[in-house]
A tleap script that builds the chain and sets N, CA, C and O, in Angstrom:
source leaprc.protein.ff14SB
mol = sequence {
  NGLN ALA GLN LEU ALA GLU SER GLY GLY GLY
  LEU VAL GLN ALA GLY GLY SER LEU ARG LEU
  SER CYS ALA THR ALA GLU ALA VAL ALA SER
  PHE ASN ALA ILE GLY TRP TYR ARG GLN ALA
  PRO GLY LYS GLN ARG GLU LEU VAL ALA ASP
  MET SER ARG GLY GLY SER PRO PHE TYR VAL
  ASP SER VAL LYS GLY ARG PHE ASN ILE SER
  ARG ASP THR ILE LYS ASN THR VAL SER LEU
  GLN MET ASN SER LEU LYS PRO GLU ASP THR
  GLY VAL TYR TYR CYS HIE ALA GLU MET TRP
  VAL ARG SER GLN LEU LEU GLU TYR TRP GLY
  GLN GLY THR GLN VAL THR VAL SER CSER
}
set mol.1.N position { -0.509 -20.912 17.707 }
set mol.1.CA position { -0.890 -20.255 16.453 }
set mol.1.C position { -2.412 -20.125 16.425 }
set mol.1.O position { -3.141 -21.115 16.360 }
set mol.2.N position { -2.868 -18.865 16.477 }
set mol.2.CA position { -4.309 -18.641 16.444 }
set mol.2.C position { -4.841 -18.919 15.039 }
set mol.2.O position { -4.150 -18.682 14.049 }
set mol.3.N position { -6.056 -19.416 14.963 }
set mol.3.CA position { -6.698 -19.673 13.687 }
set mol.3.C position { -8.003 -18.902 13.621 }
set mol.3.O position { -8.815 -18.925 14.546 }
set mol.4.N position { -8.179 -18.215 12.497 }
set mol.4.CA position { -9.366 -17.395 12.294 }
set mol.4.C position { -10.080 -17.877 11.044 }
set mol.4.O position { -9.444 -18.098 10.014 }
set mol.5.N position { -11.390 -18.040 11.120 }
set mol.5.CA position { -12.162 -18.523 9.970 }
set mol.5.C position { -13.349 -17.610 9.744 }
set mol.5.O position { -14.242 -17.506 10.584 }
set mol.6.N position { -13.344 -16.934 8.569 }
set mol.6.CA position { -14.422 -16.002 8.254 }
set mol.6.C position { -15.540 -16.688 7.485 }
set mol.6.O position { -15.344 -17.717 6.839 }
set mol.7.N position { -16.709 -16.087 7.577 }
set mol.7.CA position { -17.849 -16.519 6.771 }
set mol.7.C position { -18.785 -15.334 6.604 }
set mol.7.O position { -18.733 -14.375 7.373 }
set mol.8.N position { -19.644 -15.408 5.588 }
set mol.8.CA position { -20.707 -14.420 5.472 }
set mol.8.C position { -20.587 -13.416 4.354 }
set mol.8.O position { -21.467 -12.566 4.217 }
set mol.9.N position { -19.547 -13.467 3.547 }
set mol.9.CA position { -19.450 -12.522 2.449 }
set mol.9.C position { -20.461 -12.834 1.358 }
set mol.9.O position { -21.204 -13.813 1.444 }
set mol.10.N position { -20.481 -11.990 0.331 }
set mol.10.CA position { -21.398 -12.234 -0.764 }
set mol.10.C position { -21.633 -10.994 -1.599 }
set mol.10.O position { -20.922 -9.996 -1.478 }
set mol.11.N position { -22.644 -11.075 -2.447 }
set mol.11.CA position { -23.024 -9.984 -3.345 }
set mol.11.C position { -24.330 -9.376 -2.855 }
set mol.11.O position { -25.288 -10.090 -2.557 }
set mol.12.N position { -24.358 -8.047 -2.775 }
set mol.12.CA position { -25.548 -7.362 -2.296 }
set mol.12.C position { -25.689 -6.050 -3.045 }
set mol.12.O position { -24.695 -5.471 -3.484 }
set mol.13.N position { -26.907 -5.582 -3.190 }
set mol.13.CA position { -27.127 -4.286 -3.829 }
set mol.13.C position { -26.852 -3.157 -2.843 }
set mol.13.O position { -26.929 -3.343 -1.629 }
set mol.14.N position { -26.537 -2.003 -3.374 }
set mol.14.CA position { -26.311 -0.825 -2.538 }
set mol.14.C position { -27.534 -0.586 -1.654 }
set mol.14.O position { -28.677 -0.684 -2.101 }
set mol.15.N position { -27.261 -0.270 -0.390 }
set mol.15.CA position { -28.327 -0.091 0.578 }
set mol.15.C position { -28.668 -1.336 1.352 }
set mol.15.O position { -29.401 -1.276 2.339 }
set mol.16.N position { -28.146 -2.467 0.915 }
set mol.16.CA position { -28.422 -3.726 1.577 }
set mol.16.C position { -27.521 -3.978 2.765 }
set mol.16.O position { -26.737 -3.119 3.168 }
set mol.17.N position { -27.646 -5.182 3.325 }
set mol.17.CA position { -26.897 -5.553 4.533 }
set mol.17.C position { -26.240 -6.915 4.365 }
set mol.17.O position { -26.731 -7.780 3.639 }
set mol.18.N position { -25.135 -7.079 5.045 }
set mol.18.CA position { -24.453 -8.368 5.154 }
set mol.18.C position { -23.903 -8.485 6.562 }
set mol.18.O position { -23.636 -7.484 7.227 }
set mol.19.N position { -23.739 -9.714 7.001 }
set mol.19.CA position { -23.138 -9.956 8.311 }
set mol.19.C position { -21.973 -10.905 8.130 }
set mol.19.O position { -22.130 -12.007 7.605 }
set mol.20.N position { -20.796 -10.466 8.571 }
set mol.20.CA position { -19.599 -11.301 8.536 }
set mol.20.C position { -19.365 -11.884 9.924 }
set mol.20.O position { -19.672 -11.257 10.938 }
set mol.21.N position { -18.825 -13.077 9.948 }
set mol.21.CA position { -18.509 -13.719 11.213 }
set mol.21.C position { -17.103 -14.299 11.163 }
set mol.21.O position { -16.663 -14.804 10.131 }
set mol.22.N position { -16.410 -14.221 12.282 }
set mol.22.CA position { -15.056 -14.770 12.402 }
set mol.22.C position { -15.022 -15.680 13.621 }
set mol.22.O position { -15.263 -15.240 14.745 }
set mol.23.N position { -14.725 -16.937 13.391 }
set mol.23.CA position { -14.653 -17.907 14.479 }
set mol.23.C position { -13.198 -18.154 14.845 }
set mol.23.O position { -12.339 -18.280 13.973 }
set mol.24.N position { -12.933 -18.221 16.142 }
set mol.24.CA position { -11.574 -18.464 16.619 }
set mol.24.C position { -11.540 -19.706 17.498 }
set mol.24.O position { -12.530 -20.069 18.133 }
set mol.25.N position { -10.377 -20.348 17.518 }
set mol.25.CA position { -10.206 -21.503 18.397 }
set mol.25.C position { -9.900 -21.040 19.815 }
set mol.25.O position { -10.126 -21.777 20.775 }
set mol.26.N position { -9.380 -19.804 19.949 }
set mol.26.CA position { -9.048 -19.256 21.254 }
set mol.26.C position { -10.194 -18.396 21.764 }
set mol.26.O position { -11.075 -18.001 21.001 }
set mol.27.N position { -10.172 -18.115 23.048 }
set mol.27.CA position { -11.162 -17.199 23.621 }
set mol.27.C position { -10.963 -15.812 23.017 }
set mol.27.O position { -9.845 -15.297 22.984 }
set mol.28.N position { -12.047 -15.213 22.542 }
set mol.28.CA position { -11.907 -13.910 21.888 }
set mol.28.C position { -11.356 -12.860 22.848 }
set mol.28.O position { -10.676 -11.923 22.428 }
set mol.29.N position { -11.651 -13.020 24.143 }
set mol.29.CA position { -11.158 -12.051 25.119 }
set mol.29.C position { -9.666 -12.224 25.394 }
set mol.29.O position { -9.076 -11.412 26.107 }
set mol.30.N position { -9.048 -13.266 24.840 }
set mol.30.CA position { -7.613 -13.450 25.038 }
set mol.30.C position { -6.793 -12.613 24.062 }
set mol.30.O position { -5.585 -12.457 24.239 }
set mol.31.N position { -7.439 -12.081 23.043 }
set mol.31.CA position { -6.738 -11.261 22.062 }
set mol.31.C position { -6.626 -9.816 22.526 }
set mol.31.O position { -7.550 -9.273 23.131 }
set mol.32.N position { -5.506 -9.212 22.241 }
set mol.32.CA position { -5.316 -7.794 22.546 }
set mol.32.C position { -6.328 -6.964 21.763 }
set mol.32.O position { -6.874 -5.983 22.269 }
set mol.33.N position { -6.564 -7.373 20.528 }
set mol.33.CA position { -7.573 -6.742 19.682 }
set mol.33.C position { -7.975 -7.737 18.616 }
set mol.33.O position { -7.165 -8.563 18.195 }
set mol.34.N position { -9.220 -7.665 18.177 }
set mol.34.CA position { -9.697 -8.536 17.104 }
set mol.34.C position { -10.709 -7.752 16.283 }
set mol.34.O position { -11.545 -7.035 16.833 }
set mol.35.N position { -10.628 -7.892 14.961 }
set mol.35.CA position { -11.540 -7.120 14.132 }
set mol.35.C position { -11.411 -7.441 12.667 }
set mol.35.O position { -11.054 -8.555 12.283 }
set mol.36.N position { -11.714 -6.428 11.839 }
set mol.36.CA position { -11.831 -6.625 10.411 }
set mol.36.C position { -11.045 -5.577 9.630 }
set mol.36.O position { -11.120 -4.381 9.912 }
set mol.37.N position { -10.303 -6.045 8.659 }
set mol.37.CA position { -9.668 -5.207 7.661 }
set mol.37.C position { -10.348 -5.501 6.325 }
set mol.37.O position { -11.005 -6.529 6.159 }
set mol.38.N position { -10.179 -4.586 5.389 }
set mol.38.CA position { -10.647 -4.860 4.033 }
set mol.38.C position { -9.617 -4.340 3.037 }
set mol.38.O position { -8.845 -3.423 3.315 }
set mol.39.N position { -9.642 -4.971 1.859 }
set mol.39.CA position { -8.758 -4.543 0.774 }
set mol.39.C position { -9.569 -4.453 -0.501 }
set mol.39.O position { -10.076 -5.453 -1.010 }
set mol.40.N position { -9.683 -3.236 -1.006 }
set mol.40.CA position { -10.371 -3.009 -2.270 }
set mol.40.C position { -9.380 -3.196 -3.409 }
set mol.40.O position { -8.174 -3.068 -3.202 }
set mol.41.N position { -9.865 -3.495 -4.601 }
set mol.41.CA position { -8.963 -3.683 -5.744 }
set mol.41.C position { -8.071 -2.461 -5.957 }
set mol.41.O position { -8.556 -1.334 -6.051 }
set mol.42.N position { -6.776 -2.698 -6.031 }
set mol.42.CA position { -5.831 -1.620 -6.287 }
set mol.42.C position { -5.540 -0.726 -5.096 }
set mol.42.O position { -4.847 0.283 -5.231 }
set mol.43.N position { -6.063 -1.086 -3.929 }
set mol.43.CA position { -5.839 -0.249 -2.742 }
set mol.43.C position { -5.177 -1.057 -1.636 }
set mol.43.O position { -5.165 -2.288 -1.654 }
set mol.44.N position { -4.625 -0.322 -0.671 }
set mol.44.CA position { -4.003 -0.980 0.474 }
set mol.44.C position { -5.064 -1.511 1.427 }
set mol.44.O position { -6.191 -1.020 1.478 }
set mol.45.N position { -4.672 -2.512 2.165 }
set mol.45.CA position { -5.560 -3.064 3.181 }
set mol.45.C position { -5.760 -2.013 4.279 }
set mol.45.O position { -4.802 -1.371 4.710 }
set mol.46.N position { -7.004 -1.842 4.725 }
set mol.46.CA position { -7.290 -0.849 5.755 }
set mol.46.C position { -8.115 -1.460 6.883 }
set mol.46.O position { -8.905 -2.381 6.676 }
set mol.47.N position { -7.908 -0.922 8.074 }
set mol.47.CA position { -8.702 -1.341 9.224 }
set mol.47.C position { -10.108 -0.769 9.089 }
set mol.47.O position { -10.282 0.425 8.844 }
set mol.48.N position { -11.100 -1.625 9.249 }
set mol.48.CA position { -12.497 -1.204 9.175 }
set mol.48.C position { -13.069 -1.026 10.588 }
set mol.48.O position { -13.646 0.012 10.912 }
set mol.49.N position { -12.901 -2.040 11.403 }
set mol.49.CA position { -13.423 -2.000 12.773 }
set mol.49.C position { -12.710 -3.055 13.589 }
set mol.49.O position { -12.370 -4.124 13.083 }
set mol.50.N position { -12.485 -2.749 14.857 }
set mol.50.CA position { -11.977 -3.783 15.742 }
set mol.50.C position { -12.471 -3.534 17.158 }
set mol.50.O position { -13.092 -2.518 17.470 }
set mol.51.N position { -12.162 -4.520 18.000 }
set mol.51.CA position { -12.605 -4.464 19.385 }
set mol.51.C position { -11.439 -4.829 20.291 }
set mol.51.O position { -10.743 -5.816 20.051 }
set mol.52.N position { -11.230 -4.041 21.319 }
set mol.52.CA position { -10.137 -4.300 22.250 }
set mol.52.C position { -10.501 -5.443 23.183 }
set mol.52.O position { -11.640 -5.910 23.211 }
set mol.53.N position { -9.502 -5.885 23.948 }
set mol.53.CA position { -9.737 -6.954 24.916 }
set mol.53.C position { -10.869 -6.592 25.874 }
set mol.53.O position { -11.647 -7.452 26.288 }
set mol.54.N position { -10.947 -5.311 26.219 }
set mol.54.CA position { -11.971 -4.850 27.150 }
set mol.54.C position { -13.325 -4.645 26.511 }
set mol.54.O position { -14.307 -4.367 27.199 }
set mol.55.N position { -13.384 -4.782 25.182 }
set mol.55.CA position { -14.671 -4.673 24.509 }
set mol.55.C position { -14.942 -3.324 23.875 }
set mol.55.O position { -16.047 -3.097 23.382 }
set mol.56.N position { -13.971 -2.418 23.869 }
set mol.56.CA position { -14.170 -1.103 23.258 }
set mol.56.C position { -14.051 -1.214 21.745 }
set mol.56.O position { -13.060 -1.741 21.238 }
set mol.57.N position { -15.056 -0.720 21.015 }
set mol.57.CA position { -15.012 -0.807 19.556 }
set mol.57.C position { -14.316 0.401 18.927 }
set mol.57.O position { -14.299 1.498 19.485 }
set mol.58.N position { -13.751 0.162 17.761 }
set mol.58.CA position { -13.200 1.238 16.936 }
set mol.58.C position { -13.764 1.057 15.537 }
set mol.58.O position { -13.896 -0.066 15.051 }
set mol.59.N position { -14.098 2.174 14.892 }
set mol.59.CA position { -14.585 2.159 13.514 }
set mol.59.C position { -13.843 3.221 12.703 }
set mol.59.O position { -13.595 4.325 13.188 }
set mol.60.N position { -13.498 2.880 11.484 }
set mol.60.CA position { -12.970 3.892 10.574 }
set mol.60.C position { -14.119 4.836 10.245 }
set mol.60.O position { -15.278 4.420 10.218 }
set mol.61.N position { -13.807 6.096 9.995 }
set mol.61.CA position { -14.850 7.112 9.814 }
set mol.61.C position { -15.869 6.730 8.741 }
set mol.61.O position { -17.060 7.009 8.888 }
set mol.62.N position { -15.409 6.100 7.675 }
set mol.62.CA position { -16.292 5.840 6.539 }
set mol.62.C position { -17.404 4.831 6.840 }
set mol.62.O position { -18.358 4.721 6.070 }
set mol.63.N position { -17.294 4.098 7.945 }
set mol.63.CA position { -18.327 3.094 8.258 }
set mol.63.C position { -19.101 3.413 9.529 }
set mol.63.O position { -20.030 2.690 9.888 }
set mol.64.N position { -18.726 4.489 10.209 }
set mol.64.CA position { -19.411 4.853 11.448 }
set mol.64.C position { -20.896 5.072 11.194 }
set mol.64.O position { -21.284 5.734 10.232 }
set mol.65.N position { -21.710 4.513 12.061 }
set mol.65.CA position { -23.155 4.633 11.923 }
set mol.65.C position { -23.777 3.604 10.997 }
set mol.65.O position { -25.001 3.479 10.942 }
set mol.66.N position { -22.949 2.863 10.267 }
set mol.66.CA position { -23.463 1.842 9.340 }
set mol.66.C position { -23.044 0.430 9.747 }
set mol.66.O position { -23.805 -0.520 9.565 }
set mol.67.N position { -21.853 0.292 10.289 }
set mol.67.CA position { -21.331 -1.013 10.670 }
set mol.67.C position { -21.334 -1.143 12.181 }
set mol.67.O position { -21.203 -0.156 12.906 }
set mol.68.N position { -21.487 -2.384 12.650 }
set mol.68.CA position { -21.443 -2.650 14.090 }
set mol.68.C position { -20.646 -3.926 14.337 }
set mol.68.O position { -20.944 -4.978 13.772 }
set mol.69.N position { -19.629 -3.818 15.190 }
set mol.69.CA position { -18.824 -4.986 15.536 }
set mol.69.C position { -19.263 -5.508 16.892 }
set mol.69.O position { -19.534 -4.733 17.810 }
set mol.70.N position { -19.332 -6.812 17.011 }
set mol.70.CA position { -19.735 -7.412 18.283 }
set mol.70.C position { -18.976 -8.722 18.470 }
set mol.70.O position { -18.436 -9.284 17.518 }
set mol.71.N position { -18.945 -9.192 19.702 }
set mol.71.CA position { -18.273 -10.457 19.966 }
set mol.71.C position { -19.144 -11.330 20.847 }
set mol.71.O position { -19.937 -10.833 21.645 }
set mol.72.N position { -18.991 -12.613 20.696 }
set mol.72.CA position { -19.694 -13.598 21.519 }
set mol.72.C position { -18.627 -14.399 22.243 }
set mol.72.O position { -17.912 -15.195 21.633 }
set mol.73.N position { -18.523 -14.184 23.555 }
set mol.73.CA position { -17.466 -14.835 24.325 }
set mol.73.C position { -17.784 -16.297 24.643 }
set mol.73.O position { -16.926 -17.020 25.148 }
set mol.74.N position { -18.994 -16.730 24.354 }
set mol.74.CA position { -19.350 -18.144 24.543 }
set mol.74.C position { -18.985 -18.936 23.293 }
set mol.74.O position { -18.366 -19.997 23.367 }
set mol.75.N position { -19.386 -18.392 22.139 }
set mol.75.CA position { -19.102 -19.066 20.871 }
set mol.75.C position { -17.714 -18.731 20.334 }
set mol.75.O position { -17.244 -19.360 19.385 }
set mol.76.N position { -17.050 -17.729 20.945 }
set mol.76.CA position { -15.745 -17.268 20.460 }
set mol.76.C position { -15.814 -16.839 19.002 }
set mol.76.O position { -15.075 -17.327 18.147 }
set mol.77.N position { -16.712 -15.927 18.757 }
set mol.77.CA position { -16.859 -15.349 17.424 }
set mol.77.C position { -16.880 -13.825 17.517 }
set mol.77.O position { -17.267 -13.246 18.532 }
set mol.78.N position { -16.458 -13.210 16.446 }
set mol.78.CA position { -16.562 -11.759 16.284 }
set mol.78.C position { -17.335 -11.512 15.000 }
set mol.78.O position { -17.025 -12.095 13.961 }
set mol.79.N position { -18.328 -10.659 15.070 }
set mol.79.CA position { -19.179 -10.418 13.910 }
set mol.79.C position { -19.138 -8.951 13.503 }
set mol.79.O position { -18.914 -8.059 14.321 }
set mol.80.N position { -19.358 -8.736 12.224 }
set mol.80.CA position { -19.445 -7.386 11.696 }
set mol.80.C position { -20.765 -7.268 10.944 }
set mol.80.O position { -20.921 -7.836 9.863 }
set mol.81.N position { -21.703 -6.538 11.508 }
set mol.81.CA position { -22.974 -6.268 10.845 }
set mol.81.C position { -22.803 -5.037 9.985 }
set mol.81.O position { -22.479 -3.959 10.484 }
set mol.82.N position { -23.022 -5.196 8.687 }
set mol.82.CA position { -22.801 -4.097 7.743 }
set mol.82.C position { -24.140 -3.705 7.129 }
set mol.82.O position { -24.762 -4.493 6.416 }
set mol.83.N position { -24.569 -2.499 7.410 }
set mol.83.CA position { -25.839 -1.979 6.896 }
set mol.83.C position { -25.593 -0.813 5.952 }
set mol.83.O position { -24.504 -0.239 5.920 }
set mol.84.N position { -26.620 -0.474 5.186 }
set mol.84.CA position { -26.528 0.650 4.243 }
set mol.84.C position { -25.254 0.565 3.414 }
set mol.84.O position { -24.522 1.545 3.272 }
set mol.85.N position { -25.004 -0.603 2.878 }
set mol.85.CA position { -23.756 -0.834 2.140 }
set mol.85.C position { -23.680 0.024 0.890 }
set mol.85.O position { -24.681 0.306 0.231 }
set mol.86.N position { -22.446 0.431 0.590 }
set mol.86.CA position { -22.170 1.274 -0.568 }
set mol.86.C position { -21.211 0.536 -1.501 }
set mol.86.O position { -20.483 -0.351 -1.054 }
set mol.87.N position { -21.198 0.883 -2.775 }
set mol.87.CA position { -20.248 0.236 -3.697 }
set mol.87.C position { -18.802 0.362 -3.217 }
set mol.87.O position { -17.995 -0.537 -3.454 }
set mol.88.N position { -18.471 1.451 -2.553 }
set mol.88.CA position { -17.099 1.628 -2.064 }
set mol.88.C position { -16.760 0.717 -0.882 }
set mol.88.O position { -15.611 0.687 -0.443 }
set mol.89.N position { -17.723 -0.013 -0.370 }
set mol.89.CA position { -17.447 -1.010 0.665 }
set mol.89.C position { -16.969 -2.336 0.058 }
set mol.89.O position { -16.587 -3.254 0.785 }
set mol.90.N position { -16.992 -2.427 -1.251 }
set mol.90.CA position { -16.552 -3.646 -1.937 }
set mol.90.C position { -15.090 -3.950 -1.652 }
set mol.90.O position { -14.242 -3.057 -1.659 }
set mol.91.N position { -14.808 -5.214 -1.404 }
set mol.91.CA position { -13.429 -5.633 -1.183 }
set mol.91.C position { -13.382 -6.999 -0.531 }
set mol.91.O position { -14.411 -7.623 -0.272 }
set mol.92.N position { -12.171 -7.445 -0.272 }
set mol.92.CA position { -11.982 -8.674 0.488 }
set mol.92.C position { -11.836 -8.288 1.956 }
set mol.92.O position { -10.988 -7.469 2.311 }
set mol.93.N position { -12.654 -8.877 2.788 }
set mol.93.CA position { -12.652 -8.584 4.218 }
set mol.93.C position { -11.909 -9.684 4.958 }
set mol.93.O position { -12.182 -10.871 4.785 }
set mol.94.N position { -10.962 -9.259 5.787 }
set mol.94.CA position { -10.115 -10.189 6.531 }
set mol.94.C position { -10.336 -10.033 8.033 }
set mol.94.O position { -10.342 -8.921 8.561 }
set mol.95.N position { -10.514 -11.137 8.694 }
set mol.95.CA position { -10.503 -11.120 10.150 }
set mol.95.C position { -9.049 -11.018 10.601 }
set mol.95.O position { -8.175 -11.692 10.055 }
set mol.96.N position { -8.800 -10.191 11.579 }
set mol.96.CA position { -7.438 -9.934 12.070 }
set mol.96.C position { -7.451 -9.938 13.586 }
set mol.96.O position { -8.386 -9.437 14.210 }
set mol.97.N position { -6.419 -10.500 14.169 }
set mol.97.CA position { -6.316 -10.520 15.629 }
set mol.97.C position { -4.869 -10.351 16.050 }
set mol.97.O position { -3.941 -10.733 15.337 }
set mol.98.N position { -4.701 -9.762 17.240 }
set mol.98.CA position { -3.382 -9.585 17.822 }
set mol.98.C position { -3.363 -10.267 19.193 }
set mol.98.O position { -4.333 -10.211 19.949 }
set mol.99.N position { -2.247 -10.902 19.485 }
set mol.99.CA position { -2.127 -11.570 20.770 }
set mol.99.C position { -0.709 -11.450 21.286 }
set mol.99.O position { 0.255 -11.627 20.540 }
set mol.100.N position { -0.588 -11.146 22.584 }
set mol.100.CA position { 0.723 -11.113 23.212 }
set mol.100.C position { 1.164 -12.546 23.507 }
set mol.100.O position { 0.463 -13.303 24.178 }
set mol.101.N position { 2.337 -12.896 22.992 }
set mol.101.CA position { 2.914 -14.207 23.249 }
set mol.101.C position { 4.370 -13.989 23.654 }
set mol.101.O position { 5.199 -13.572 22.845 }
set mol.102.N position { 4.662 -14.275 24.906 }
set mol.102.CA position { 6.037 -14.110 25.419 }
set mol.102.C position { 6.602 -12.740 25.044 }
set mol.102.O position { 7.666 -12.646 24.432 }
set mol.103.N position { 5.885 -11.684 25.415 }
set mol.103.CA position { 6.320 -10.305 25.224 }
set mol.103.C position { 6.368 -9.876 23.766 }
set mol.103.O position { 6.859 -8.787 23.469 }
set mol.104.N position { 5.878 -10.692 22.858 }
set mol.104.CA position { 5.797 -10.313 21.439 }
set mol.104.C position { 4.326 -10.181 21.050 }
set mol.104.O position { 3.492 -11.007 21.420 }
set mol.105.N position { 4.029 -9.126 20.298 }
set mol.105.CA position { 2.672 -8.935 19.802 }
set mol.105.C position { 2.575 -9.589 18.430 }
set mol.105.O position { 3.112 -9.074 17.449 }
set mol.106.N position { 1.894 -10.713 18.367 }
set mol.106.CA position { 1.776 -11.464 17.117 }
set mol.106.C position { 0.456 -11.149 16.439 }
set mol.106.O position { -0.555 -10.905 17.097 }
set mol.107.N position { 0.480 -11.157 15.104 }
set mol.107.CA position { -0.718 -10.898 14.320 }
set mol.107.C position { -1.177 -12.160 13.609 }
set mol.107.O position { -0.364 -12.974 13.170 }
set mol.108.N position { -2.486 -12.312 13.500 }
set mol.108.CA position { -3.077 -13.457 12.818 }
set mol.108.C position { -4.130 -12.952 11.834 }
set mol.108.O position { -4.828 -11.972 12.094 }
set mol.109.N position { -4.226 -13.648 10.690 }
set mol.109.CA position { -5.168 -13.264 9.644 }
set mol.109.C position { -6.011 -14.457 9.223 }
set mol.109.O position { -5.542 -15.595 9.200 }
set mol.110.N position { -7.266 -14.172 8.892 }
set mol.110.CA position { -8.089 -15.183 8.254 }
set mol.110.C position { -7.802 -15.211 6.768 }
set mol.110.O position { -6.962 -14.458 6.274 }
set mol.111.N position { -8.505 -16.088 6.051 }
set mol.111.CA position { -8.236 -16.257 4.628 }
set mol.111.C position { -8.932 -15.206 3.774 }
set mol.111.O position { -8.613 -15.065 2.593 }
set mol.112.N position { -9.865 -14.477 4.342 }
set mol.112.CA position { -10.565 -13.429 3.619 }
set mol.112.C position { -11.884 -13.896 3.049 }
set mol.112.O position { -12.044 -15.062 2.687 }
set mol.113.N position { -12.828 -12.976 2.974 }
set mol.113.CA position { -14.124 -13.268 2.360 }
set mol.113.C position { -14.534 -12.071 1.502 }
set mol.113.O position { -14.414 -10.923 1.929 }
set mol.114.N position { -15.016 -12.348 0.294 }
set mol.114.CA position { -15.336 -11.290 -0.666 }
set mol.114.C position { -16.686 -10.666 -0.356 }
set mol.114.O position { -17.680 -11.355 -0.129 }
set mol.115.N position { -16.689 -9.326 -0.354 }
set mol.115.CA position { -17.929 -8.570 -0.248 }
set mol.115.C position { -18.026 -7.692 -1.499 }
set mol.115.O position { -17.127 -6.900 -1.779 }
set mol.116.N position { -19.109 -7.836 -2.238 }
set mol.116.CA position { -19.306 -7.050 -3.442 }
set mol.116.C position { -20.636 -6.316 -3.334 }
set mol.116.O position { -21.682 -6.935 -3.138 }
set mol.117.N position { -20.588 -4.997 -3.464 }
set mol.117.CA position { -21.800 -4.173 -3.387 }
set mol.117.C position { -22.033 -3.562 -4.760 }
set mol.117.O position { -21.213 -2.783 -5.245 }
set mol.118.N position { -23.128 -3.908 -5.373 }
set mol.118.CA position { -23.439 -3.389 -6.715 }
set mol.118.C position { -24.274 -2.123 -6.609 }
set mol.118.O position { -25.074 -1.949 -5.689 }
set mol.119.N position { -24.061 -1.250 -7.579 }
set mol.119.CA position { -24.782 0.039 -7.560 }
set mol.119.C position { -26.119 -0.049 -8.272 }
set mol.119.O position { -26.846 0.942 -8.346 }
savepdb mol mol.pdb
quit
């Protein structure tokens, strides 16, 4: 059972920056994919950014050019640098990972961290 622990959320004004971090007990390169989802009030959870096992990043269109996902294979962390934040980036951000276990693709979630962007 993979364990994910997020940190780094908070309150920031529009145009500001925050950095989220997700620590794993497993090697980050052992995951099929690892990244970040967010859920805004009254909306469905959506994928924001993730990184494949090979290190290829994916970003949802709304954050391209503003957010950057990176991983540290020594510390086994995945980080999301969020710049030029907008009020619509507000939500609970969840670290998410997928791992193949005995031919099954299992999903793991962190507990979530609140990001609030004020206008």
